[in-house]
C-alpha positions in Angstrom: 49.0 89.6 9.6 47.8 93.2 8.9 44.2 92.3 9.9 45.4 90.9 13.2 47.5 94.0 14.0 44.5 96.2 13.3 42.3 94.1 15.6 44.9 94.4 18.4 45.1 98.1 17.9 41.3 98.5 18.0 41.1 96.3 21.1 43.8 98.5 22.8 41.9 101.7 21.9 38.6 100.2 23.2 40.4 99.1 26.4 41.8 102.6 27.0 38.3 104.2 26.5 36.7 101.7 28.9 39.4 102.4 31.5 38.7 106.1 31.2 35.0 105.6 31.5 35.5 103.4 34.6 37.7 106.1 36.2 35.2 108.8 35.4 32.4 106.7 36.9 34.4 106.1 40.1 35.2 109.9 40.3 31.5 110.7 39.8 30.4 108.2 42.5 32.8 109.8 44.9 31.5 113.3 44.2 27.9 112.0 44.7 28.9 110.3 48.0 30.5 113.5 49.3 27.4 115.5 48.3 25.1 113.1 50.1 27.3 113.2 53.2 27.4 117.0 53.3 23.6 117.2 52.7 23.1 114.8 55.6 25.3 117.1 57.8 23.3 120.1 56.7 20.0 118.3 57.6 21.4 117.4 61.0 22.3 121.0 61.7 18.9 122.2 60.6 17.2 119.7 62.8 19.3 120.8 65.8 18.3 124.5 65.1 14.6 123.7 65.0 
């Protein structure tokens, strides 16, 4: 019974870490997307100035 409890606790910890990683990845992707869009906007402005 003790071994089973330990396994469940480890699984719970692993799940928590994975969830945090997924959240971090999503956040990171959003930041990259925003950067790409602002870069595109800057490029458009530069092209218009030329």
